[in-house]
ChimeraX commands (.cxc) that place a marker at each C-alpha (Angstrom):
marker #1 position -0.01,0.03,0.00 radius 0.5
marker #1 position 1.23,3.66,-0.66 radius 0.5
marker #1 position 2.26,5.15,2.55 radius 0.5
marker #1 position 0.44,8.40,1.33 radius 0.5
marker #1 position -2.76,6.72,2.44 radius 0.5
marker #1 position -1.71,6.57,5.95 radius 0.5
marker #1 position -2.09,10.01,8.07 radius 0.5
marker #1 position 1.73,10.24,8.36 radius 0.5
marker #1 position 1.67,13.13,10.69 radius 0.5
marker #1 position -0.71,11.03,13.33 radius 0.5
marker #1 position 1.85,8.20,13.01 radius 0.5
marker #1 position 4.86,10.33,13.58 radius 0.5
marker #1 position 3.17,11.90,16.69 radius 0.5
marker #1 position 2.46,8.51,17.98 radius 0.5
marker #1 position 5.63,6.63,17.03 radius 0.5
marker #1 position 8.35,9.33,16.00 radius 0.5
marker #1 position 11.23,6.80,15.98 radius 0.5
marker #1 position 9.55,4.22,14.03 radius 0.5
marker #1 position 8.67,4.85,10.16 radius 0.5
marker #1 position 5.53,2.78,9.19 radius 0.5
marker #1 position 6.23,-0.33,6.82 radius 0.5
marker #1 position 3.42,-2.99,6.55 radius 0.5
marker #1 position 0.07,-1.17,6.31 radius 0.5
marker #1 position -3.26,-2.60,6.12 radius 0.5
marker #1 position -6.78,-0.56,5.87 radius 0.5
marker #1 position -9.12,-2.00,8.55 radius 0.5
marker #1 position -11.93,0.28,8.10 radius 0.5
marker #1 position -12.50,4.01,7.68 radius 0.5
marker #1 position -9.86,6.17,9.43 radius 0.5
marker #1 position -8.45,2.94,10.83 radius 0.5
marker #1 position -5.16,1.40,9.63 radius 0.5
marker #1 position -2.99,-1.75,10.94 radius 0.5
marker #1 position 0.61,-0.83,11.10 radius 0.5
marker #1 position 2.56,-3.99,11.89 radius 0.5
marker #1 position 1.28,-5.11,15.33 radius 0.5
marker #1 position -0.51,-1.92,16.14 radius 0.5
marker #1 position -3.77,0.06,15.00 radius 0.5
marker #1 position -3.87,3.65,14.11 radius 0.5
marker #1 position -7.50,5.26,14.66 radius 0.5
marker #1 position -8.10,8.82,13.69 radius 0.5
marker #1 position -10.87,10.87,14.82 radius 0.5
marker #1 position -10.16,13.82,12.71 radius 0.5
marker #1 position -13.88,15.63,13.07 radius 0.5
marker #1 position -13.80,15.14,16.84 radius 0.5
marker #1 position -13.40,18.52,18.82 radius 0.5
marker #1 position -10.83,18.43,21.83 radius 0.5
marker #1 position -13.38,17.86,24.42 radius 0.5
marker #1 position -15.05,14.91,22.51 radius 0.5
marker #1 position -11.70,13.41,21.92 radius 0.5
marker #1 position -10.70,13.47,25.51 radius 0.5
marker #1 position -13.92,11.54,26.18 radius 0.5
marker #1 position -12.83,9.02,23.63 radius 0.5
marker #1 position -9.47,8.58,25.38 radius 0.5
marker #1 position -10.93,8.48,28.81 radius 0.5
marker #1 position -13.36,5.75,27.46 radius 0.5
marker #1 position -10.74,3.42,26.22 radius 0.5
marker #1 position -8.71,4.01,29.39 radius 0.5
marker #1 position -11.77,3.21,31.45 radius 0.5
marker #1 position -12.37,-0.04,29.48 radius 0.5
marker #1 position -8.78,-1.21,30.13 radius 0.5
marker #1 position -9.39,-0.90,33.67 radius 0.5
marker #1 position -12.37,-2.62,33.82 radius 0.5
marker #1 position -11.12,-5.72,31.98 radius 0.5
marker #1 position -7.49,-5.76,33.57 radius 0.5
marker #1 position -6.58,-9.05,34.93 radius 0.5
marker #1 position -9.97,-10.75,33.94 radius 0.5
marker #1 position -9.24,-14.21,32.47 radius 0.5
marker #1 position -10.92,-15.03,28.92 radius 0.5
marker #1 position -12.32,-11.49,28.31 radius 0.5
marker #1 position -10.36,-8.38,27.75 radius 0.5
marker #1 position -10.19,-4.90,25.84 radius 0.5
marker #1 position -8.15,-3.55,23.27 radius 0.5
marker #1 position -5.19,-1.92,24.68 radius 0.5
marker #1 position -4.76,1.90,24.33 radius 0.5
marker #1 position -1.03,2.36,23.74 radius 0.5
marker #1 position -0.53,6.08,22.87 radius 0.5
marker #1 position -2.80,9.26,22.13 radius 0.5
marker #1 position -1.74,12.15,19.84 radius 0.5
marker #1 position -4.31,14.75,21.03 radius 0.5
marker #1 position -3.56,17.32,18.39 radius 0.5
marker #1 position -4.11,15.06,15.58 radius 0.5
marker #1 position -6.98,13.38,17.23 radius 0.5
marker #1 position -5.57,10.07,16.87 radius 0.5
marker #1 position -5.10,6.75,19.02 radius 0.5
marker #1 position -2.55,3.91,18.90 radius 0.5
marker #1 position -3.93,0.57,20.11 radius 0.5
marker #1 position -2.76,-2.98,20.04 radius 0.5
marker #1 position -3.80,-5.32,17.31 radius 0.5
marker #1 position -6.36,-7.83,18.36 radius 0.5
marker #1 position -6.16,-11.25,16.62 radius 0.5
marker #1 position -9.05,-13.38,15.85 radius 0.5
marker #1 position -12.17,-12.78,13.87 radius 0.5
marker #1 position -15.51,-10.95,14.88 radius 0.5
marker #1 position -18.56,-12.60,16.05 radius 0.5
marker #1 position -20.40,-11.95,12.77 radius 0.5
marker #1 position -17.64,-13.32,10.87 radius 0.5
marker #1 position -17.82,-16.56,13.05 radius 0.5
marker #1 position -21.48,-16.85,12.46 radius 0.5
marker #1 position -20.81,-16.80,8.81 radius 0.5
marker #1 position -18.21,-19.46,9.03 radius 0.5
marker #1 position -20.98,-21.76,11.08 radius 0.5
marker #1 position -20.16,-21.07,14.66 radius 0.5
marker #1 position -22.90,-22.31,16.84 radius 0.5
marker #1 position -25.23,-19.00,17.85 radius 0.5
marker #1 position -25.78,-20.22,21.41 radius 0.5
marker #1 position -21.72,-20.46,21.87 radius 0.5
marker #1 position -21.25,-17.08,20.55 radius 0.5
marker #1 position -23.95,-15.67,22.92 radius 0.5
marker #1 position -22.27,-17.42,25.79 radius 0.5
marker #1 position -19.17,-16.02,25.24 radius 0.5
marker #1 position -20.53,-12.64,24.48 radius 0.5
marker #1 position -22.55,-12.77,27.55 radius 0.5
marker #1 position -19.40,-13.46,29.61 radius 0.5
marker #1 position -17.65,-10.70,28.21 radius 0.5
marker #1 position -20.59,-8.18,28.69 radius 0.5
marker #1 position -21.08,-9.31,32.28 radius 0.5
marker #1 position -17.53,-8.27,32.91 radius 0.5
marker #1 position -17.92,-5.02,31.33 radius 0.5
marker #1 position -21.39,-4.15,33.26 radius 0.5
marker #1 position -19.85,-5.59,36.39 radius 0.5
marker #1 position -16.64,-3.73,36.31 radius 0.5
marker #1 position -17.97,-0.35,37.64 radius 0.5
marker #1 position -20.61,0.34,40.33 radius 0.5
marker #1 position -24.07,-0.24,39.24 radius 0.5
marker #1 position -27.27,1.55,40.05 radius 0.5
marker #1 position -30.91,1.95,39.12 radius 0.5
marker #1 position -32.92,4.43,37.31 radius 0.5
marker #1 position -36.26,5.04,35.50 radius 0.5
marker #1 position -36.40,3.52,31.92 radius 0.5
marker #1 position -37.31,6.20,29.18 radius 0.5
marker #1 position -38.78,4.01,26.45 radius 0.5
marker #1 position -40.58,6.83,24.83 radius 0.5
marker #1 position -37.20,8.84,24.30 radius 0.5
marker #1 position -35.70,5.53,22.74 radius 0.5
marker #1 position -38.78,5.39,20.22 radius 0.5
marker #1 position -38.16,9.03,19.22 radius 0.5
marker #1 position -34.85,7.96,17.76 radius 0.5
marker #1 position -36.69,5.55,15.24 radius 0.5
marker #1 position -37.61,6.68,11.91 radius 0.5
marker #1 position -41.49,6.69,11.66 radius 0.5
marker #1 position -42.36,6.17,8.04 radius 0.5
marker #1 position -38.98,5.29,6.37 radius 0.5
marker #1 position -38.88,4.28,2.40 radius 0.5
marker #1 position -37.87,0.81,3.50 radius 0.5
marker #1 position -38.53,-2.90,2.45 radius 0.5
marker #1 position -41.91,-4.10,3.57 radius 0.5
marker #1 position -42.84,-0.76,4.67 radius 0.5
marker #1 position -46.43,-1.57,6.04 radius 0.5
marker #1 position -44.94,-4.36,8.17 radius 0.5
marker #1 position -42.24,-2.20,9.43 radius 0.5
marker #1 position -45.16,0.47,10.66 radius 0.5
marker #1 position -47.05,-2.44,12.18 radius 0.5
marker #1 position -43.85,-3.48,14.08 radius 0.5
marker #1 position -43.47,-0.04,15.32 radius 0.5
marker #1 position -47.13,0.33,16.19 radius 0.5
marker #1 position -46.72,-2.76,18.44 radius 0.5
marker #1 position -43.24,-1.52,19.83 radius 0.5
marker #1 position -45.11,1.80,21.05 radius 0.5
marker #1 position -47.48,-0.42,23.06 radius 0.5
marker #1 position -44.50,-2.35,24.73 radius 0.5
marker #1 position -43.01,1.21,25.35 radius 0.5
marker #1 position -46.08,2.43,26.99 radius 0.5
marker #1 position -46.14,-0.44,29.14 radius 0.5
marker #1 position -42.22,-0.12,30.26 radius 0.5
marker #1 position -42.18,3.69,30.53 radius 0.5
marker #1 position -40.77,4.59,33.89 radius 0.5
marker #1 position -39.88,1.02,34.98 radius 0.5
marker #1 position -36.93,0.91,37.43 radius 0.5
marker #1 position -34.25,-0.96,35.59 radius 0.5
marker #1 position -30.44,-1.69,36.23 radius 0.5
marker #1 position -28.03,0.83,34.93 radius 0.5
marker #1 position -24.09,0.20,34.26 radius 0.5
marker #1 position -21.38,1.65,31.96 radius 0.5
marker #1 position -22.17,0.32,28.67 radius 0.5
marker #1 position -20.16,-0.14,25.47 radius 0.5
marker #1 position -23.06,1.87,23.76 radius 0.5
marker #1 position -22.29,0.36,20.15 radius 0.5
marker #1 position -22.41,-3.28,20.91 radius 0.5
marker #1 position -22.46,-5.30,17.89 radius 0.5
marker #1 position -20.94,-8.55,17.07 radius 0.5
marker #1 position -18.49,-6.76,14.85 radius 0.5
marker #1 position -17.07,-5.09,18.07 radius 0.5
marker #1 position -16.25,-8.44,19.61 radius 0.5
marker #1 position -13.24,-10.49,18.62 radius 0.5
marker #1 position -13.04,-14.21,19.27 radius 0.5
marker #1 position -9.55,-16.03,19.36 radius 0.5
marker #1 position -8.99,-19.48,21.07 radius 0.5
marker #1 position -11.61,-19.06,23.72 radius 0.5
marker #1 position -10.47,-15.08,24.38 radius 0.5
marker #1 position -13.16,-12.50,23.74 radius 0.5
marker #1 position -11.87,-9.04,23.14 radius 0.5
marker #1 position -13.89,-5.95,23.02 radius 0.5
marker #1 position -13.07,-2.86,20.75 radius 0.5
marker #1 position -14.35,0.63,19.77 radius 0.5
marker #1 position -15.12,2.23,23.11 radius 0.5
marker #1 position -15.83,5.57,21.90 radius 0.5
marker #1 position -19.51,5.39,23.33 radius 0.5
marker #1 position -18.96,4.06,26.72 radius 0.5
marker #1 position -21.48,5.68,28.81 radius 0.5
marker #1 position -24.02,4.86,31.70 radius 0.5
marker #1 position -27.20,3.57,30.46 radius 0.5
marker #1 position -29.85,0.70,31.35 radius 0.5
marker #1 position -27.87,-2.56,31.09 radius 0.5
marker #1 position -30.52,-4.19,29.06 radius 0.5
marker #1 position -29.56,-1.85,26.10 radius 0.5
marker #1 position -26.14,-3.55,25.52 radius 0.5
marker #1 position -28.03,-7.09,25.75 radius 0.5
marker #1 position -30.86,-6.11,23.42 radius 0.5
marker #1 position -28.57,-4.67,20.74 radius 0.5
marker #1 position -26.27,-7.62,20.84 radius 0.5
marker #1 position -29.00,-10.00,20.45 radius 0.5
marker #1 position -30.44,-8.11,17.69 radius 0.5
marker #1 position -27.01,-8.23,15.88 radius 0.5
marker #1 position -27.09,-11.84,15.85 radius 0.5
marker #1 position -30.59,-11.95,14.77 radius 0.5
marker #1 position -29.72,-9.94,11.79 radius 0.5
marker #1 position -26.66,-11.91,10.65 radius 0.5
marker #1 position -27.37,-15.52,11.60 radius 0.5
marker #1 position -27.52,-17.75,8.78 radius 0.5
marker #1 position -30.27,-19.99,10.09 radius 0.5
marker #1 position -32.96,-18.65,12.57 radius 0.5
marker #1 position -34.19,-21.08,15.12 radius 0.5
marker #1 position -37.96,-22.45,15.01 radius 0.5
marker #1 position -38.98,-20.00,17.82 radius 0.5
marker #1 position -37.79,-17.09,15.79 radius 0.5
marker #1 position -38.37,-14.43,18.82 radius 0.5
marker #1 position -36.71,-11.29,20.03 radius 0.5
marker #1 position -34.81,-13.50,22.20 radius 0.5
marker #1 position -35.24,-17.21,21.28 radius 0.5
marker #1 position -35.21,-19.51,24.14 radius 0.5
marker #1 position -32.99,-22.22,22.06 radius 0.5
marker #1 position -30.20,-19.48,22.64 radius 0.5
marker #1 position -31.08,-17.87,26.06 radius 0.5
marker #1 position -29.23,-21.01,28.06 radius 0.5
marker #1 position -26.03,-20.17,26.45 radius 0.5
marker #1 position -26.16,-16.52,27.33 radius 0.5
marker #1 position -27.56,-16.96,30.69 radius 0.5
marker #1 position -24.36,-19.13,31.54 radius 0.5
marker #1 position -22.23,-15.88,30.83 radius 0.5
marker #1 position -24.63,-13.15,31.91 radius 0.5
marker #1 position -26.86,-13.90,34.79 radius 0.5
marker #1 position -29.65,-11.38,35.78 radius 0.5
marker #1 position -31.11,-10.71,32.41 radius 0.5
marker #1 position -34.01,-8.39,32.35 radius 0.5
marker #1 position -36.10,-9.82,29.65 radius 0.5
marker #1 position -38.80,-7.53,28.87 radius 0.5
marker #1 position -36.55,-4.41,28.54 radius 0.5
marker #1 position -33.78,-6.53,26.80 radius 0.5
marker #1 position -36.56,-7.38,24.51 radius 0.5
marker #1 position -37.58,-4.03,23.84 radius 0.5
marker #1 position -34.07,-2.90,22.93 radius 0.5
marker #1 position -33.67,-6.00,20.70 radius 0.5
marker #1 position -36.73,-4.74,18.58 radius 0.5
marker #1 position -35.72,-1.42,18.71 radius 0.5
marker #1 position -32.39,-2.20,17.14 radius 0.5
marker #1 position -33.87,-4.45,14.70 radius 0.5
marker #1 position -36.12,-1.84,13.54 radius 0.5
marker #1 position -33.23,0.64,13.20 radius 0.5
marker #1 position -31.61,-1.90,10.73 radius 0.5
marker #1 position -35.00,-2.59,8.87 radius 0.5
marker #1 position -35.34,1.20,8.12 radius 0.5
marker #1 position -32.25,1.33,6.47 radius 0.5
marker #1 position -33.00,-1.79,4.17 radius 0.5
marker #1 position -33.89,-0.30,0.49 radius 0.5
marker #1 position -37.32,-1.27,-0.91 radius 0.5
marker #1 position -35.75,-2.20,-4.34 radius 0.5
marker #1 position -34.01,-5.62,-4.59 radius 0.5
marker #1 position -31.39,-4.37,-6.98 radius 0.5
marker #1 position -30.24,-1.88,-4.38 radius 0.5
marker #1 position -29.75,-4.55,-1.61 radius 0.5
marker #1 position -26.39,-6.60,-1.16 radius 0.5
marker #1 position -26.19,-10.11,0.06 radius 0.5
marker #1 position -26.08,-8.87,3.63 radius 0.5
marker #1 position -29.01,-6.64,3.62 radius 0.5
marker #1 position -30.79,-9.77,1.61 radius 0.5
marker #1 position -30.01,-11.93,4.73 radius 0.5
marker #1 position -31.20,-9.29,7.20 radius 0.5
marker #1 position -34.47,-8.92,5.26 radius 0.5
marker #1 position -34.84,-12.66,5.28 radius 0.5
marker #1 position -34.45,-12.90,9.01 radius 0.5
marker #1 position -36.67,-9.88,9.87 radius 0.5
marker #1 position -39.47,-11.64,7.72 radius 0.5
marker #1 position -39.05,-14.79,9.48 radius 0.5
marker #1 position -39.34,-12.84,12.79 radius 0.5
marker #1 position -42.41,-11.10,11.61 radius 0.5
marker #1 position -44.03,-14.47,10.54 radius 0.5
marker #1 position -43.55,-15.87,14.03 radius 0.5
marker #1 position -45.12,-12.90,15.60 radius 0.5
marker #1 position -41.81,-11.74,17.15 radius 0.5
marker #1 position -42.91,-7.83,16.89 radius 0.5
marker #1 position -46.46,-8.35,18.11 radius 0.5
marker link #1:1,2 radius 0.2
marker link #1:2,3 radius 0.2
marker link #1:3,4 radius 0.2
marker link #1:4,5 radius 0.2
marker link #1:5,6 radius 0.2
marker link #1:6,7 radius 0.2
marker link #1:7,8 radius 0.2
marker link #1:8,9 radius 0.2
marker link #1:9,10 radius 0.2
marker link #1:10,11 radius 0.2
marker link #1:11,12 radius 0.2
marker link #1:12,13 radius 0.2
marker link #1:13,14 radius 0.2
marker link #1:14,15 radius 0.2
marker link #1:15,16 radius 0.2
marker link #1:16,17 radius 0.2
marker link #1:17,18 radius 0.2
marker link #1:18,19 radius 0.2
marker link #1:19,20 radius 0.2
marker link #1:20,21 radius 0.2
marker link #1:21,22 radius 0.2
marker link #1:22,23 radius 0.2
marker link #1:23,24 radius 0.2
marker link #1:24,25 radius 0.2
marker link #1:25,26 radius 0.2
marker link #1:26,27 radius 0.2
marker link #1:27,28 radius 0.2
marker link #1:28,29 radius 0.2
marker link #1:29,30 radius 0.2
marker link #1:30,31 radius 0.2
marker link #1:31,32 radius 0.2
marker link #1:32,33 radius 0.2
marker link #1:33,34 radius 0.2
marker link #1:34,35 radius 0.2
marker link #1:35,36 radius 0.2
marker link #1:36,37 radius 0.2
marker link #1:37,38 radius 0.2
marker link #1:38,39 radius 0.2
marker link #1:39,40 radius 0.2
marker link #1:40,41 radius 0.2
marker link #1:41,42 radius 0.2
marker link #1:42,43 radius 0.2
marker link #1:43,44 radius 0.2
marker link #1:44,45 radius 0.2
marker link #1:45,46 radius 0.2
marker link #1:46,47 radius 0.2
marker link #1:47,48 radius 0.2
marker link #1:48,49 radius 0.2
marker link #1:49,50 radius 0.2
marker link #1:50,51 radius 0.2
marker link #1:51,52 radius 0.2
marker link #1:52,53 radius 0.2
marker link #1:53,54 radius 0.2
marker link #1:54,55 radius 0.2
marker link #1:55,56 radius 0.2
marker link #1:56,57 radius 0.2
marker link #1:57,58 radius 0.2
marker link #1:58,59 radius 0.2
marker link #1:59,60 radius 0.2
marker link #1:60,61 radius 0.2
marker link #1:61,62 radius 0.2
marker link #1:62,63 radius 0.2
marker link #1:63,64 radius 0.2
marker link #1:64,65 radius 0.2
marker link #1:65,66 radius 0.2
marker link #1:66,67 radius 0.2
marker link #1:67,68 radius 0.2
marker link #1:68,69 radius 0.2
marker link #1:69,70 radius 0.2
marker link #1:70,71 radius 0.2
marker link #1:71,72 radius 0.2
marker link #1:72,73 radius 0.2
marker link #1:73,74 radius 0.2
marker link #1:74,75 radius 0.2
marker link #1:75,76 radius 0.2
marker link #1:76,77 radius 0.2
marker link #1:77,78 radius 0.2
marker link #1:78,79 radius 0.2
marker link #1:79,80 radius 0.2
marker link #1:80,81 radius 0.2
marker link #1:81,82 radius 0.2
marker link #1:82,83 radius 0.2
marker link #1:83,84 radius 0.2
marker link #1:84,85 radius 0.2
marker link #1:85,86 radius 0.2
marker link #1:86,87 radius 0.2
marker link #1:87,88 radius 0.2
marker link #1:88,89 radius 0.2
marker link #1:89,90 radius 0.2
marker link #1:90,91 radius 0.2
marker link #1:91,92 radius 0.2
marker link #1:92,93 radius 0.2
marker link #1:93,94 radius 0.2
marker link #1:94,95 radius 0.2
marker link #1:95,96 radius 0.2
marker link #1:96,97 radius 0.2
marker link #1:97,98 radius 0.2
marker link #1:98,99 radius 0.2
marker link #1:99,100 radius 0.2
marker link #1:100,101 radius 0.2
marker link #1:101,102 radius 0.2
marker link #1:102,103 radius 0.2
marker link #1:103,104 radius 0.2
marker link #1:104,105 radius 0.2
marker link #1:105,106 radius 0.2
marker link #1:106,107 radius 0.2
marker link #1:107,108 radius 0.2
marker link #1:108,109 radius 0.2
marker link #1:109,110 radius 0.2
marker link #1:110,111 radius 0.2
marker link #1:111,112 radius 0.2
marker link #1:112,113 radius 0.2
marker link #1:113,114 radius 0.2
marker link #1:114,115 radius 0.2
marker link #1:115,116 radius 0.2
marker link #1:116,117 radius 0.2
marker link #1:117,118 radius 0.2
marker link #1:118,119 radius 0.2
marker link #1:119,120 radius 0.2
marker link #1:120,121 radius 0.2
marker link #1:121,122 radius 0.2
marker link #1:122,123 radius 0.2
marker link #1:123,124 radius 0.2
marker link #1:124,125 radius 0.2
marker link #1:125,126 radius 0.2
marker link #1:126,127 radius 0.2
marker link #1:127,128 radius 0.2
marker link #1:128,129 radius 0.2
marker link #1:129,130 radius 0.2
marker link #1:130,131 radius 0.2
marker link #1:131,132 radius 0.2
marker link #1:132,133 radius 0.2
marker link #1:133,134 radius 0.2
marker link #1:134,135 radius 0.2
marker link #1:135,136 radius 0.2
marker link #1:136,137 radius 0.2
marker link #1:137,138 radius 0.2
marker link #1:138,139 radius 0.2
marker link #1:139,140 radius 0.2
marker link #1:140,141 radius 0.2
marker link #1:141,142 radius 0.2
marker link #1:142,143 radius 0.2
marker link #1:143,144 radius 0.2
marker link #1:144,145 radius 0.2
marker link #1:145,146 radius 0.2
marker link #1:146,147 radius 0.2
marker link #1:147,148 radius 0.2
marker link #1:148,149 radius 0.2
marker link #1:149,150 radius 0.2
marker link #1:150,151 radius 0.2
marker link #1:151,152 radius 0.2
marker link #1:152,153 radius 0.2
marker link #1:153,154 radius 0.2
marker link #1:154,155 radius 0.2
marker link #1:155,156 radius 0.2
marker link #1:156,157 radius 0.2
marker link #1:157,158 radius 0.2
marker link #1:158,159 radius 0.2
marker link #1:159,160 radius 0.2
marker link #1:160,161 radius 0.2
marker link #1:161,162 radius 0.2
marker link #1:162,163 radius 0.2
marker link #1:163,164 radius 0.2
marker link #1:164,165 radius 0.2
marker link #1:165,166 radius 0.2
marker link #1:166,167 radius 0.2
marker link #1:167,168 radius 0.2
marker link #1:168,169 radius 0.2
marker link #1:169,170 radius 0.2
marker link #1:170,171 radius 0.2
marker link #1:171,172 radius 0.2
marker link #1:172,173 radius 0.2
marker link #1:173,174 radius 0.2
marker link #1:174,175 radius 0.2
marker link #1:175,176 radius 0.2
marker link #1:176,177 radius 0.2
marker link #1:177,178 radius 0.2
marker link #1:178,179 radius 0.2
marker link #1:179,180 radius 0.2
marker link #1:180,181 radius 0.2
marker link #1:181,182 radius 0.2
marker link #1:182,183 radius 0.2
marker link #1:183,184 radius 0.2
marker link #1:184,185 radius 0.2
marker link #1:185,186 radius 0.2
marker link #1:186,187 radius 0.2
marker link #1:187,188 radius 0.2
marker link #1:188,189 radius 0.2
marker link #1:189,190 radius 0.2
marker link #1:190,191 radius 0.2
marker link #1:191,192 radius 0.2
marker link #1:192,193 radius 0.2
marker link #1:193,194 radius 0.2
marker link #1:194,195 radius 0.2
marker link #1:195,196 radius 0.2
marker link #1:196,197 radius 0.2
marker link #1:197,198 radius 0.2
marker link #1:198,199 radius 0.2
marker link #1:199,200 radius 0.2
marker link #1:200,201 radius 0.2
marker link #1:201,202 radius 0.2
marker link #1:202,203 radius 0.2
marker link #1:203,204 radius 0.2
marker link #1:204,205 radius 0.2
marker link #1:205,206 radius 0.2
marker link #1:206,207 radius 0.2
marker link #1:207,208 radius 0.2
marker link #1:208,209 radius 0.2
marker link #1:209,210 radius 0.2
marker link #1:210,211 radius 0.2
marker link #1:211,212 radius 0.2
marker link #1:212,213 radius 0.2
marker link #1:213,214 radius 0.2
marker link #1:214,215 radius 0.2
marker link #1:215,216 radius 0.2
marker link #1:216,217 radius 0.2
marker link #1:217,218 radius 0.2
marker link #1:218,219 radius 0.2
marker link #1:219,220 radius 0.2
marker link #1:220,221 radius 0.2
marker link #1:221,222 radius 0.2
marker link #1:222,223 radius 0.2
marker link #1:223,224 radius 0.2
marker link #1:224,225 radius 0.2
marker link #1:225,226 radius 0.2
marker link #1:226,227 radius 0.2
marker link #1:227,228 radius 0.2
marker link #1:228,229 radius 0.2
marker link #1:229,230 radius 0.2
marker link #1:230,231 radius 0.2
marker link #1:231,232 radius 0.2
marker link #1:232,233 radius 0.2
marker link #1:233,234 radius 0.2
marker link #1:234,235 radius 0.2
marker link #1:235,236 radius 0.2
marker link #1:236,237 radius 0.2
marker link #1:237,238 radius 0.2
marker link #1:238,239 radius 0.2
marker link #1:239,240 radius 0.2
marker link #1:240,241 radius 0.2
marker link #1:241,242 radius 0.2
marker link #1:242,243 radius 0.2
marker link #1:243,244 radius 0.2
marker link #1:244,245 radius 0.2
marker link #1:245,246 radius 0.2
marker link #1:246,247 radius 0.2
marker link #1:247,248 radius 0.2
marker link #1:248,249 radius 0.2
marker link #1:249,250 radius 0.2
marker link #1:250,251 radius 0.2
marker link #1:251,252 radius 0.2
marker link #1:252,253 radius 0.2
marker link #1:253,254 radius 0.2
marker link #1:254,255 radius 0.2
marker link #1:255,256 radius 0.2
marker link #1:256,257 radius 0.2
marker link #1:257,258 radius 0.2
marker link #1:258,259 radius 0.2
marker link #1:259,260 radius 0.2
marker link #1:260,261 radius 0.2
marker link #1:261,262 radius 0.2
marker link #1:262,263 radius 0.2
marker link #1:263,264 radius 0.2
marker link #1:264,265 radius 0.2
marker link #1:265,266 radius 0.2
marker link #1:266,267 radius 0.2
marker link #1:267,268 radius 0.2
marker link #1:268,269 radius 0.2
marker link #1:269,270 radius 0.2
marker link #1:270,271 radius 0.2
marker link #1:271,272 radius 0.2
marker link #1:272,273 radius 0.2
marker link #1:273,274 radius 0.2
marker link #1:274,275 radius 0.2
marker link #1:275,276 radius 0.2
marker link #1:276,277 radius 0.2
marker link #1:277,278 radius 0.2
marker link #1:278,279 radius 0.2
marker link #1:279,280 radius 0.2
marker link #1:280,281 radius 0.2
marker link #1:281,282 radius 0.2
marker link #1:282,283 radius 0.2
marker link #1:283,284 radius 0.2
marker link #1:284,285 radius 0.2
marker link #1:285,286 radius 0.2
marker link #1:286,287 radius 0.2
marker link #1:287,288 radius 0.2
marker link #1:288,289 radius 0.2
marker link #1:289,290 radius 0.2
marker link #1:290,291 radius 0.2
view
């Protein structure tokens, strides 16, 4: 790769005595340079960038010394360049593991153990659940595939929100963007990455978003295609005791609707990934998962 593709000023600030050699693009503004990862937050102001740095350091403290679970290590910071240097984490993401045929129950069990360590790593508390506020963040009438079914599912979620509004729920420091793409699996070790959104929220939010991500990407749905299929709950509960199923199920459906709203109505505008998501959503609808 041409080294002009790498933000050399940021790299020099982080590793002034080590010219980059082997470079691989991992994602937008993310590069692997040898055994390290350079991540750029060019659009973040100084206050936002400092919050990002604190979040990564906090994640490191939470997972320090915990067997089987860990967080990607922060190695260096260049504030003026809005750049982080992190260690490279081996393994493959939970999404790739599913595509390779991994058992969803096992993936959920390992993910649950990691999530339990994250939520239990800081003092927890209780608060009132604002289900209506979460609903306001969903598109109301998006031009998506199966738009009428989407609106019916949203109407059902509104009824669930009315029932859950103000309920006392457990809160903890959450990942805030917990997808299977942000959990890497290697020889029984689970490592979390991308802690930019670490914040205090209901614990069920991380749980629901994790479950929704699995439902969107799994190759074969279970027979009881529901927001939290019983066939997989035992695996998750083994790693994560204390599940709040009603609130977690609300967040699962919420995250599924967010993904649904982004699926184009025209088949030619959807790639294989979106087609799989739509097929899984249709299976959930057919089984009454949104009712």
